[in-house]
C-alpha positions in Angstrom: 98.4 83.8 145.5 96.8 83.6 148.8 93.7 85.4 147.7 93.3 83.1 144.6 93.3 79.9 146.7 91.0 81.5 149.1 88.5 82.1 146.3 88.8 78.4 145.3 88.0 77.3 148.8 84.7 79.2 149.0 83.5 78.2 145.4 81.5 75.1 146.1 81.3 73.8 142.6 85.1 74.2 142.0 85.8 72.7 145.4 83.9 69.6 144.5 85.6 69.4 141.1 88.9 69.4 142.8 88.0 67.0 145.5 90.6 64.2 145.8 88.4 61.7 147.6 84.8 60.9 147.4 82.3 58.3 148.8 80.1 56.2 146.5 77.5 53.6 147.2 79.8 51.2 145.4 82.3 51.6 148.2 80.2 49.7 150.7 79.6 46.3 152.0 76.7 46.0 154.5 76.9 43.3 157.3 73.9 41.2 158.0 73.4 38.7 160.9 71.3 35.7 160.2 69.6 33.7 163.0 67.9 30.4 162.6 64.1 30.6 162.9 61.2 32.6 161.3 59.9 36.2 161.6 62.9 37.2 163.8 64.1 40.8 163.7 65.7 41.7 167.0 67.5 45.0 167.3 70.8 45.0 169.3 70.7 47.5 172.2 74.4 48.3 171.8 74.0 48.9 168.0 70.9 50.9 167.2 69.6 50.0 163.8 71.5 46.7 163.6 69.4 43.5 163.9 69.6 39.7 164.2 67.2 38.4 161.5 65.8 35.2 160.2 66.2 34.4 156.5 62.6 35.6 155.7 63.6 39.0 157.1 67.0 39.0 155.5 65.2 38.6 152.2 63.1 41.8 153.0 66.3 43.5 153.9 68.1 42.6 150.7 65.1 44.1 148.8 65.4 47.4 150.7 69.1 47.4 150.1 68.9 47.1 146.4 66.3 49.9 146.4 68.8 52.1 148.1 71.5 51.2 145.5 73.4 48.9 147.8 74.3 45.6 146.2 77.0 44.1 148.4 76.5 42.3 151.7 78.6 40.1 154.1 76.8 37.4 156.0 77.4 36.3 159.7 75.6 33.3 160.9 74.1 32.6 164.4 73.2 28.8 164.6 70.5 27.2 166.9 73.0 24.8 168.3 76.8 25.4 169.0 79.4 22.7 169.7 83.2 22.4 170.1 84.0 22.4 166.3 81.2 24.6 165.0 79.4 21.8 163.1 76.7 24.1 161.7 79.3 25.9 159.7 80.3 22.6 158.2 76.9 21.6 157.1 75.2 22.3 153.7 72.0 23.0 155.6 73.6 25.3 158.1 72.5 28.9 158.6 75.0 30.4 156.3 74.7 27.8 153.5 70.9 28.1 153.6 70.9 31.8 153.6 73.3 32.2 150.6 71.1 29.8 148.6 67.9 31.7 149.6 69.4 35.2 148.8 70.9 34.1 145.4 67.6 32.6 144.4 65.6 35.8 145.1 68.4 38.3 144.3 70.8 36.7 141.9 72.5 40.1 141.3 73.2 40.7 145.0 77.0 40.2 145.7 77.2 37.9 148.7 80.4 37.7 150.8 80.5 35.1 153.5 82.5 35.6 156.7 84.6 32.5 157.2 85.2 31.7 160.8 84.0 29.5 163.7 83.6 31.9 166.6 79.8 32.3 166.0 79.4 28.6 165.7 81.4 27.1 168.6 80.2 26.8 172.2 83.6 28.2 173.4 83.4 31.3 171.2 87.0 30.9 169.8 87.8 30.9 166.1 88.5 27.1 165.6 89.3 23.8 167.2 90.7 24.2 170.6 94.2 23.3 171.8 93.3 22.7 175.4 96.9 22.3 176.6 97.8 25.8 175.6 94.2 27.3 176.0 94.2 28.6 172.4 93.2 27.5 168.9 94.9 24.6 167.2 96.0 26.4 164.1 96.6 23.4 161.8 93.5 21.5 162.9 91.4 24.6 162.2 92.9 25.1 158.7 91.4 21.7 157.7 87.9 22.6 158.7 88.3 26.2 157.3 88.8 24.5 153.9 85.7 22.5 154.3 83.7 25.5 155.4 84.9 27.5 152.4 83.8 24.7 150.0 80.3 24.7 151.5 80.0 28.4 151.1 81.2 28.2 147.4 78.8 25.3 146.7 75.9 27.3 148.2 76.6 30.2 145.8 78.8 32.7 147.7 80.5 35.3 145.4 83.4 35.9 147.8 84.9 34.2 150.9 86.2 36.4 153.7 88.3 34.3 156.3 88.5 36.3 159.5 90.1 33.9 162.0 93.7 35.1 161.5 95.1 31.5 161.4 98.6 31.1 160.0 98.5 29.8 156.5 94.7 30.2 156.2 94.7 31.7 152.8 96.9 28.9 151.2 94.7 26.2 152.8 91.4 27.9 151.7 92.7 28.6 148.2 93.9 25.0 147.8 90.5 23.7 149.0 88.5 25.9 146.7 90.7 25.1 143.7 90.5 21.4 144.3 86.7 21.6 143.9 86.8 23.7 140.8 86.2 27.2 142.4 89.4 28.6 141.0 87.8 31.9 140.3 86.1 32.5 143.6 87.9 35.5 145.2 89.2 35.6 148.8 89.0 38.8 150.8 91.3 38.2 153.8 91.0 39.8 157.2 94.6 40.0 156.8 95.5 42.5 159.5 93.0 42.1 162.3 93.9 43.5 165.7 93.0 42.2 169.1 90.8 45.2 169.7 88.4 46.5 172.3 86.3 48.0 169.6 84.7 44.6 168.9 82.4 44.6 172.0 79.0 45.3 170.5 79.7 42.8 167.6 79.9 40.1 170.1 76.4 41.0 171.3 74.9 40.7 167.8 76.9 37.7 166.7 76.7 35.9 170.2 80.4 35.1 169.9 82.0 36.1 173.1 84.7 33.7 174.1 83.7 31.4 177.1 87.3 31.9 178.5 90.3 34.0 177.8 90.5 36.1 174.7 91.8 36.1 171.1 95.1 37.9 171.6 97.1 34.8 170.9 95.9 34.8 167.2 95.0 38.4 166.6 97.4 41.3 166.2 99.0 43.4 168.9 97.6 46.9 168.4 101.1 48.3 169.1 102.8 46.5 166.2 103.0 48.5 163.0 105.6 46.5 161.0 104.0 43.2 162.0 100.7 44.5 160.8 102.2 45.2 157.3 103.9 41.8 157.2 100.7 39.9 158.1 98.9 41.4 155.0 101.8 40.9 152.8 102.0 37.2 153.8 98.4 36.8 152.9 99.0 38.5 149.5 101.8 36.0 148.9 99.5 33.0 149.8 97.0 34.2 147.2 94.5 36.6 148.8 92.6 38.8 146.2 91.7 41.6 148.6 93.3 42.5 151.9 91.7 44.1 155.0 92.4 46.1 158.0 90.1 45.7 161.1 89.3 47.9 162.9 89.5 51.0 160.7 89.2 54.2 162.8 92.2 53.7 165.1 94.4 52.2 162.4 94.3 54.7 159.6 98.0 54.7 159.6 98.1 50.9 159.0 95.6 51.3 156.1 97.9 53.8 154.5 101.0 51.7 155.2 99.5 48.5 153.6 98.2 50.5 150.6 101.8 51.8 150.0 103.2 48.3 150.3 100.6 46.3 148.1 98.8 46.9 144.9 95.9 44.6 145.9 92.5 46.1 146.7 92.2 47.0 150.4 89.1 46.8 152.6 88.6 48.6 155.9 86.1 47.3 158.5 84.3 50.1 160.3 83.6 47.9 163.3 80.8 47.7 165.8 82.4 49.8 168.6 83.1 52.7 166.1 79.5 52.6 165.0 78.2 52.3 168.5 80.3 55.4 169.6 78.8 57.6 166.9 75.3 56.3 167.7 75.8 57.1 171.4 77.1 60.6 170.5 74.1 61.2 168.2 71.7 60.2 171.0 73.5 62.5 173.5 73.2 65.3 171.0 76.9 66.2 171.2 77.8 65.9 167.5 76.4 66.6 164.0 75.9 62.9 163.4 75.5 62.8 159.6 78.5 65.1 159.1 80.7 63.2 161.5 79.6 59.9 160.0 80.5 60.9 156.5 83.8 62.6 157.6 84.8 59.3 159.3 84.0 57.1 156.3 85.8 59.6 154.0 88.9 59.2 156.3 89.0 55.5 155.4 88.9 56.2 151.7 91.6 58.9 152.0 93.8 56.6 154.0 93.6 54.1 151.1 90.6 51.9 151.5 88.9 50.8 148.3 86.1 49.0 150.1 84.4 49.9 153.5 82.5 47.3 155.4 80.2 49.4 157.6 76.9 49.3 159.5 76.4 53.0 158.4 76.0 51.8 154.7 72.1 52.3 154.6 72.4 55.7 156.2 75.0 56.9 153.8 73.2 55.5 150.7 70.2 57.6 151.7 72.4 60.7 152.0 74.3 60.1 148.7 
C-alpha cells in the first residue's frame, strides 16, 4: 500500500489528474489605481510593479490585461481634490465615474468592479462622514452617501459594486439605493470580514488614503475575533450581499475556511498590499524561489475556500499559467 501511493506521488501526470485544487486566470481580479491627469504612470516604491495611472494609461493597461487573458479588474480612485465628505466620489464626473465610462467604452467585455468607500476621497482619510465628538465615522450619515456613490457607479457602467468601509447596515442601504434606481441585477461583493490589519500599509501609499488622525479599528474587525468575523459575513449575506470577502487573506486562512463552511455564497479573498510587498522584498533579497512561493500562496487561498482572489500578482500568474 505504501509503495503504491509513493508511485502516485512521483508520477507527474497522475498527480495533476488527482490535484484537488488548481489556479485559473478566471480566479483573479486585478486592482487598478486611477489618478486624475494625463500620461501618469507612477510606480509605488513599496509595491514594485504597481502604479498610479491616469485614465489614458489605464486603457493601455486594460488592453495588456485582456491579451494576458485577464478580464476582471477592481478600480480605486485618487482624486485631485479631497474634502470632508469625499465629494469627488459623489460626482458623475469624478475619477471613478469617468474611468468606468472610458473603460466600458473601449473594452465593453472587461468586467469592472468598483471599490465603494470614501477613504481615498476624504481629506481626513477615514471611510465616511466624521463623528467628531467620538473621533470616528458617523455610520448612519455615511450609509446615505454610500447609496449615492453606488448609484453613480452603476449609472457609469460598473458591473459590480464592492463596498469596503465596514459600515453597519451598508449592504441593505446600498441594495435599497440600487434597486430604487432600477439596478436590481447589479451584484454586490461585500468586504464583509475586513480586519484592522497592519498588512494594509503599502496600499495607503498607492491610494493616498492614510488617516490624518487615529486609525480604523472602531469600524474594522479585531484580528483576534474568529466568531465575530463569521458573524460579520453572515450578516452581510442576510442583508443581500451576492459575494462575501475576507481581507487580508494570508493570515486569515482559517477565517476563509470558516466562512466557506457557514455560507453557500461565493467567497473572495483579498491578497493585500503588505502580503504582496513581503514577497517582492524576499524576491529582491534572493531568499525565496519567488514564482513558486507566489503560486503556493495563491493556491492556499483557493484551498482554504476562496472562489475569487483579488491580487496584485494577477499579471505575473497569468504569464505563468
